[in-house]
C-alpha positions in Angstrom: 0.0 0.0 0.0 2.8 2.4 0.8 4.6 1.7 -2.4 1.4 2.4 -4.3 1.1 5.8 -2.7 4.7 6.6 -3.3 4.4 5.5 -6.9 1.3 7.6 -7.4 3.0 10.6 -6.0 6.0 10.2 -8.3 3.6 9.7 -11.2 1.8 12.9 -10.3 5.1 14.7 -10.1 5.9 13.5 -13.6 2.5 14.7 -14.8 3.1 18.2 -13.3 6.5 18.4 -15.0 4.9 17.6 -18.4 2.2 20.1 -17.7 4.8 22.8 -17.0 6.5 21.9 -20.3 3.2 22.4 -22.0 2.8 25.8 -20.4 6.4 26.6 -21.6 5.3 25.8 -25.2 2.7 28.5 -25.0 4.8 31.1 -23.1 8.3 31.0 -24.6 9.1 33.6 -27.2 10.4 31.6 -30.2 10.7 28.2 -31.9 14.1 27.3 -30.5 13.2 28.3 -26.9 9.9 26.4 -27.1 11.6 23.3 -28.5 14.3 23.4 -25.8 11.8 23.7 -23.0 9.5 21.0 -24.4 12.3 18.5 -24.9 13.8 19.0 -21.4 10.4 18.7 -19.6 9.2 15.9 -21.8 12.2 13.7 -21.0 12.1 14.4 -17.2 8.3 14.1 -17.0 8.2 10.9 -18.9 11.0 9.3 -16.8 9.2 10.4 -13.6 6.0 8.8 -14.9 7.8 5.6 -15.7 9.6 5.5 -12.4 6.2 6.1 -10.6 4.7 3.2 -12.5 7.7 0.9 -11.6 7.3 1.8 -7.9 3.5 1.3 -8.1 4.0 -2.1 -9.8 6.1 -3.3 -6.8 3.2 -2.4 -4.5 0.7 -4.5 -6.4 -0.5 -7.8 -5.0 0.5 -9.9 -8.0 3.2 -12.5 -8.3 6.8 -11.5 -8.3 7.2 -13.0 -11.7 4.4 -10.9 -13.2 5.8 -7.7 -11.4 9.3 -8.3 -12.8 7.9 -8.7 -16.3 6.1 -5.4 -16.1 9.1 -3.6 -14.6 11.4 -4.9 -17.4 8.9 -3.5 -19.9 8.7 -0.2 -18.1 12.4 0.1 -17.9 12.8 -0.6 -21.6 10.3 2.1 -22.3 12.1 4.5 -20.0 15.5 3.9 -21.7 13.9 4.3 -25.1 12.4 7.7 -24.1 15.6 8.8 -22.4 17.6 8.2 -25.6 15.1 9.2 -28.3 13.5 12.4 -26.9 16.7 14.6 -26.8 17.8 13.3 -30.2 14.4 14.1 -31.7 14.5 17.7 -30.2 18.0 18.2 -31.5 17.1 16.9 -35.0 14.0 19.2 -35.1 15.9 22.4 -34.1 18.8 21.6 -36.4 16.6 21.1 -39.4 14.7 24.3 -38.6 17.9 26.2 -38.3 19.1 24.8 -41.7 15.8 25.8 -43.3 16.4 29.5 -42.2 14.4 29.8 -39.1 17.5 31.2 -37.4 16.8 34.5 -39.0 18.5 36.9 -41.4 22.2 37.0 -41.0 22.4 33.8 -39.0 25.8 32.2 -39.6 26.1 28.8 -41.3 25.6 25.9 -38.9 29.3 24.8 -39.2 30.5 28.2 -37.9 28.2 28.4 -34.9 30.6 26.4 -32.6 33.3 29.1 -33.0 31.0 32.0 -31.8 31.8 33.1 -28.3 28.3 34.4 -27.4 25.9 32.4 -29.5 24.4 33.0 -32.8 23.2 36.6 -32.4 25.4 38.0 -29.6 24.9 38.1 -25.9 21.5 36.4 -25.2 20.1 39.1 -23.0 20.6 41.9 -25.6 19.0 40.5 -28.8 16.3 37.9 -29.5 15.0 36.8 -32.8 11.4 36.0 -32.8 9.7 33.5 -35.0 10.0 34.4 -38.7 13.3 36.2 -38.2 11.9 39.4 -36.8 14.4 41.0 -34.5 13.2 42.0 -31.0 15.0 44.9 -29.5 14.5 45.9 -25.8 12.7 49.2 -25.4 15.7 51.2 -24.2 17.8 50.1 -27.2 14.8 50.7 -29.5 14.7 54.3 -28.4 18.4 54.8 -29.0 18.1 53.2 -32.4 15.2 55.4 -33.4 17.0 58.5 -32.2 20.2 57.7 -34.1 18.1 56.9 -37.3 16.3 60.3 -36.9 19.7 62.1 -36.4 21.1 60.4 -39.5 18.1 61.3 -41.7 18.0 64.8 -40.4 21.7 65.3 -41.3 21.3 64.0 -44.8 18.6 66.4 -46.0 
């Protein structure tokens, strides 16, 4: 009975982790951030769910032979999820970047490893939204608009 309660609690924790990942899919700003958040929480949530089911299985009143068979199946599912989920997320983001979702001026994928601060500079300064539209923080936007106005005023 205690193992069933502990297993149910761990299963519920895994469900909440997956739910937070789903919220992250809705709230994060661009495709790459959403994919990263979803793949991390998907892997952790699924493994917690499988672990909860394993613990719950040992609390059942079935024969040990039956319980071990179920546990072996659950562990194989857990290993499969642990290996394939990060690979699928990586393949998805890599193909999206190659297709141009990285935005205008994004370096070739082979040159990304040599960049010291990531693809578009320091992460807290610039952000590319979906479709390659550049998001500029409001204080920088005002400076950019002011310098553009000064340049246009000086040319006339």
